[in-house]
C-alpha positions as CSV (number, residue, x, y, z in Angstrom):
1,M,0.0,0.1,0.1
2,G,2.8,2.5,-0.7
3,V,0.5,4.3,-2.8
4,L,-0.9,5.9,0.4
5,I,2.1,7.7,1.0
6,I,1.3,9.9,-2.0
7,P,-1.8,11.4,-0.4
8,L,-0.3,11.3,2.9
9,V,2.7,13.7,1.6
10,L,-0.1,16.0,0.7
11,V,-1.7,16.2,4.1
12,L,1.8,16.5,5.8
13,A,2.4,19.6,3.8
14,W,-0.9,20.9,4.9
15,V,-0.4,19.9,8.7
16,F,3.4,21.3,8.7
17,A,2.0,24.8,7.2
18,L,-0.9,24.6,9.8
19,L,1.3,24.2,12.5
20,G,3.3,27.1,11.3
21,W,6.4,25.3,10.9
22,A,8.9,27.2,8.5
23,P,9.4,25.3,5.1
24,P,12.8,24.8,3.6
25,G,13.6,28.3,2.0
26,G,11.0,30.1,3.8
27,L,11.5,33.6,4.7
28,E,10.7,35.3,7.9
29,T,8.3,37.7,5.9
30,D,6.2,34.9,4.5
31,D,2.4,35.0,5.6
32,F,0.5,31.6,5.9
33,A,-0.3,31.3,2.2
34,D,3.3,31.8,1.3
35,S,4.5,29.3,3.7
36,A,1.9,26.8,2.7
37,M,2.9,27.0,-1.0
38,R,6.4,26.5,-0.1
39,W,5.5,23.5,1.9
40,L,3.4,22.3,-1.0
41,L,6.3,22.8,-3.5
42,F,8.8,21.2,-1.2
43,L,7.0,18.1,-0.3
44,P,4.3,17.0,-3.0
45,V,5.7,18.7,-5.9
46,G,9.3,18.5,-5.3
47,I,10.2,15.3,-3.3
48,Q,7.2,13.4,-4.3
49,F,7.6,13.9,-7.9
50,I,11.2,13.0,-7.7
51,V,10.3,10.0,-5.8
52,S,7.6,9.1,-8.4
53,G,10.5,9.4,-11.1
54,F,12.1,6.6,-9.6
55,M,8.9,4.8,-9.1
56,H,8.1,4.9,-12.8
57,T,11.6,3.9,-13.9
58,V,13.7,1.9,-11.4
59,F,10.6,0.1,-9.9
60,A,8.6,0.4,-13.2
61,K,7.2,-3.1,-13.1
62,S,5.8,-3.1,-9.5
63,T,4.5,0.4,-9.9
64,A,2.8,-0.5,-13.3
65,K,1.2,-3.7,-11.5
66,N,0.1,-1.3,-8.6
67,I,-1.8,0.8,-11.1
68,G,-3.1,-1.9,-13.1
69,W,-1.2,-1.3,-16.4
70,V,1.6,-3.0,-18.1
71,T,5.1,-1.7,-18.1
72,N,6.2,0.0,-21.4
73,G,8.3,2.7,-22.7
74,F,5.6,5.5,-22.0
75,Q,6.0,4.9,-18.0
76,Y,9.7,5.6,-18.3
77,E,8.8,9.0,-20.0
78,I,6.5,9.6,-17.1
79,G,9.2,8.8,-14.8
80,F,11.4,11.2,-16.7
81,V,9.1,14.3,-16.6
82,C,8.4,13.6,-12.9
83,W,12.1,14.1,-12.2
84,G,12.0,17.5,-14.2
85,I,8.7,18.8,-12.4
86,G,10.2,17.7,-9.0
87,V,13.3,19.4,-9.6
88,A,11.6,22.5,-10.8
89,G,9.4,22.6,-7.8
90,L,12.3,22.6,-5.4
91,L,13.8,25.5,-7.5
92,A,10.5,27.4,-7.4
93,M,9.9,27.0,-3.8
94,V,12.9,29.4,-3.1
95,R,12.1,31.6,-5.9
96,G,8.8,33.4,-5.1
97,P,5.4,33.9,-6.5
98,E,6.3,34.3,-10.2
99,A,8.0,30.8,-10.2
100,W,5.3,29.3,-8.2
101,L,2.7,30.1,-10.9
102,V,5.2,28.9,-13.6
103,I,5.7,25.4,-12.0
104,S,2.0,25.2,-10.8
105,V,0.6,25.2,-14.4
106,P,2.2,21.9,-15.6
107,V,1.7,20.2,-12.3
108,I,-2.2,21.3,-12.3
109,V,-2.6,20.3,-16.0
110,F,-0.7,17.0,-15.6
111,L,-2.3,15.8,-12.4
112,V,-6.0,16.9,-13.4
113,L,-5.6,15.1,-16.6
114,A,-3.9,12.0,-15.1
115,G,-6.9,12.2,-12.5
116,V,-9.7,12.0,-15.6
117,Q,-7.6,9.0,-17.0
118,H,-7.7,7.3,-13.7
119,V,-11.5,7.8,-13.5
120,K,-11.9,6.6,-16.9
121,Q,-9.9,3.5,-16.3
122,M,-12.2,2.8,-13.4
123,A,-15.4,3.3,-15.1
124,V,-14.4,1.6,-18.4
125,E,-12.2,-1.0,-17.4
126,K,-13.1,-1.5,-13.8
127,N,-9.6,-0.9,-12.7
128,F,-9.9,-0.2,-9.1
129,K,-6.2,-1.1,-8.1
130,P,-5.0,1.3,-5.1
131,G,-2.5,2.9,-7.7
132,N,-5.4,4.0,-9.9
133,S,-7.9,4.8,-7.5
134,L,-6.2,6.2,-4.2
135,I,-4.0,8.5,-6.4
136,L,-7.2,10.4,-7.1
137,I,-6.8,12.3,-3.7
138,S,-3.6,13.6,-4.9
139,D,-4.6,13.9,-8.7
140,F,-7.4,16.5,-7.5
141,G,-6.3,17.6,-4.1
142,L,-3.0,19.0,-4.9
143,P,-4.3,21.0,-8.2
144,I,-7.1,22.3,-5.8
145,S,-4.7,23.2,-2.9
146,L,-2.0,25.0,-5.6
147,I,-4.9,27.1,-7.0
148,A,-6.2,28.0,-3.7
149,L,-2.7,29.1,-2.6
150,L,-2.0,30.9,-5.8
151,L,-5.2,32.9,-5.5
152,A,-4.5,33.6,-1.8
153,V,-0.9,34.6,-3.0
154,Q,-1.9,36.8,-5.6
155,S,-4.7,38.7,-3.6
156,G,-2.3,39.1,-0.3
């Protein structure tokens, strides 16, 4: 049930922000929205996407099985893009609101469309494997969180 770690990382980022813990790269002048955004960029966007890159490449067979898919070359490409997003998330975390917007756009588009694909797999293929169903928490939860925080940062 390693797939449970993915939504847990999103929850942990929010818990750390709500506790008022300073995120890596945080500034003393950060308000709640800034701090929460840095936590989201550090944990679910940065670290989790890098880990996902390893899961889709180094552990490709077990990851595909957990999702209910067959391993193929496209899975490796997903892993490669996850590494890029993860590294960009860590870089954006310390840069500020403009960088936050720039990294959030591909993350939001990727995760929402991946979530739609997972829902389609559940409806059409009856694929309710944990890697295809439980991942929906992050597929939609992280984009909603990023959008809410981007709006809060822009209005603050």
